[in-house]
C-alpha positions in Angstrom: 96.8 106.1 97.1 99.6 106.0 94.6 99.3 106.5 90.8 99.9 103.2 89.1 100.1 101.5 92.5 98.0 98.6 91.3 100.3 97.9 88.4 103.2 97.5 90.9 101.8 94.1 91.9 102.1 92.6 88.4 105.4 90.9 89.0 104.8 89.9 92.6 103.7 86.5 93.9 103.2 85.0 97.4 101.2 88.0 98.6 99.3 87.7 101.9 95.8 86.3 100.9 93.8 89.4 101.7 96.3 91.5 99.7 95.9 89.2 96.7 92.1 89.5 96.9 92.2 93.2 97.1 94.6 93.6 94.2 92.3 91.4 92.1 89.4 93.6 93.0 91.3 96.7 92.1 92.3 95.3 88.7 88.8 94.1 88.0 87.5 97.6 88.8 90.2 99.4 86.8 91.4 101.2 89.9 95.0 102.2 89.4 95.7 104.1 92.7 96.3 101.3 95.1 98.9 101.3 97.9 102.3 100.3 96.6 104.0 97.1 97.9 106.7 99.1 99.5 104.2 101.1 101.6 102.1 97.9 102.1 105.0 96.1 103.8 105.5 99.0 106.1 101.8 99.0 107.0 102.0 95.2 107.6 104.9 95.7 110.1 103.3 98.6 111.9 99.9 96.8 112.2 101.7 94.1 114.2 102.2 96.6 117.0 98.5 97.6 117.3 96.7 96.2 120.4 93.1 97.4 119.9 92.3 99.5 116.8 93.6 100.6 113.4 92.0 103.4 111.3 92.5 104.3 107.7 91.2 107.0 105.4 90.9 106.3 101.6 90.1 102.6 101.4 90.2 102.5 97.6 89.6 98.9 96.7 91.2 97.8 100.0 94.8 97.0 99.1 96.3 99.1 101.9 93.7 97.9 104.3 94.5 94.3 103.3 98.2 94.8 104.3 97.0 96.2 107.6 94.6 93.3 108.1 97.3 90.7 107.3 99.6 92.2 109.9 97.1 92.9 112.6 96.4 90.6 115.5 93.2 88.5 115.8 91.6 90.9 118.3 92.4 94.2 116.6 89.5 95.9 114.9 90.2 97.8 111.6 88.0 100.7 110.3 88.5 102.3 106.9 86.5 105.1 105.4 86.0 105.6 101.6 84.0 108.5 100.1 83.3 106.7 96.8 80.3 104.4 97.2 81.3 101.9 94.5 84.8 101.5 95.9 83.6 101.2 99.4 81.2 98.4 98.4 84.0 96.5 96.5 86.3 96.8 99.5 83.6 95.6 101.8 83.3 92.5 99.6 87.0 91.8 99.9 86.7 91.7 103.7 83.3 90.0 103.9 84.7 87.1 105.8 86.9 89.1 108.2 84.8 90.3 111.2 87.6 92.5 112.4 87.2 94.8 109.4 84.7 97.6 108.8 84.5 99.6 105.6 82.5 102.8 106.0 81.2 104.8 103.0 81.7 108.4 104.3 84.0 111.4 104.3 87.2 110.8 106.2 86.0 112.8 109.2 83.6 110.0 110.0 86.6 108.1 111.3 86.5 110.1 114.5 83.5 108.2 115.7 85.7 105.0 115.9 88.7 106.6 117.6 91.1 106.3 119.3 93.5 104.2 117.2 96.8 102.6 117.9 97.7 103.1 114.2 96.1 105.7 111.9 96.9 105.7 108.2 96.0 108.9 106.3 95.8 108.0 102.7 92.6 109.6 101.5 91.8 112.7 103.6 93.2 114.3 106.7 96.7 114.7 105.2 96.3 118.4 104.6 97.8 118.1 101.1 94.8 119.4 99.1 93.1 122.8 99.4 90.2 122.5 101.8 91.4 119.3 103.3 92.3 120.3 106.9 94.9 118.0 108.5 93.6 115.5 111.0 94.3 116.1 114.7 96.4 113.3 116.0 95.5 114.2 119.6 91.9 113.5 118.9 92.3 110.3 116.9 95.3 108.5 118.4 95.5 106.4 121.5 98.4 107.2 123.9 101.7 106.6 122.1 99.7 105.8 118.9 101.2 106.1 115.4 100.1 108.0 112.4 101.3 107.3 108.8 101.0 109.9 106.0 101.7 108.3 102.6 102.6 109.4 99.1 105.5 111.9 99.4 108.5 112.1 97.1 111.8 111.9 98.9 113.3 115.2 100.0 116.8 115.9 101.4 116.3 119.6 101.8 115.1 121.5 104.9 112.4 122.6 104.9 111.2 119.7 102.7 110.4 120.7 99.1 108.2 119.3 96.3 108.6 120.5 92.7 110.8 123.3 93.9 108.5 124.7 96.5 108.2 124.2 100.3 106.1 121.2 101.0 103.9 122.6 103.7 101.9 119.5 104.2 105.0 117.4 104.9 106.4 120.2 107.1 103.2 120.3 109.1 103.6 116.6 110.1 107.3 116.6 110.6 107.1 119.6 113.0 103.8 118.8 114.6 104.1 119.6 118.4 102.1 116.5 119.4 104.3 114.1 117.4 107.7 112.6 117.2 107.9 112.3 113.4 110.3 111.3 110.7 110.4 110.7 107.0 111.1 107.2 105.7 112.3 106.6 102.2 110.7 103.4 100.9 111.8 103.6 97.3 113.8 106.1 95.2 110.5 107.9 94.3 108.4 107.2 97.4 108.6 108.4 101.0 106.2 108.4 103.9 106.0 110.3 107.2 105.6 108.3 110.4 104.8 110.0 113.7 104.2 108.7 117.2 102.1 110.7 119.7 104.2 112.3 122.4 103.6 111.4 126.0 102.2 114.6 127.5 102.1 113.3 131.1 103.8 116.0 133.3 107.2 115.0 134.6 107.3 114.9 138.3 110.4 116.8 139.6 111.6 117.0 143.2 111.3 120.4 144.9 114.5 122.6 144.8 116.9 121.4 147.4 114.9 118.1 147.9 
């Protein structure tokens, strides 16, 4: 969720219908922290590669989930968890006519019951950014060669990555995660995201020496 993300849609038209509905719900609820359009377009594109399931933490009023739903195929199920009961109910209303989508009022860890996912978007828990928020385990939540997205970073050109002059340990965790091939994508001058794909851990068969 991005501060003032909902306001970023003021000048935009021709949004996918579910995104437009979710933005209206966020505005009506006074919810400012929606997924920004730059991130939404990335989610839309990545959702097109999912074959079975997409998971999300931090539904908010459903803007990010709407981008995912707009990009996903007709047989892909989408599950999003939101810890705030009012926001979960509002988001569920946005997707009342979409049988692919389930919004769960719960802590982010409840998402594990619906795994594995081809695409996992960590936007409200499981990022490891806040004290007490242990990062999600991509091995447990992703399908083989699945993709995880961790949103809301500021771009960094240093190594190790920094934020406000200090090492950004959350970002470093994902960029160097042994189970992932991960990279940082700059989506706007002030916005970056980390995208990682689960490594193939199938042992490589090698011929015997001299064979």
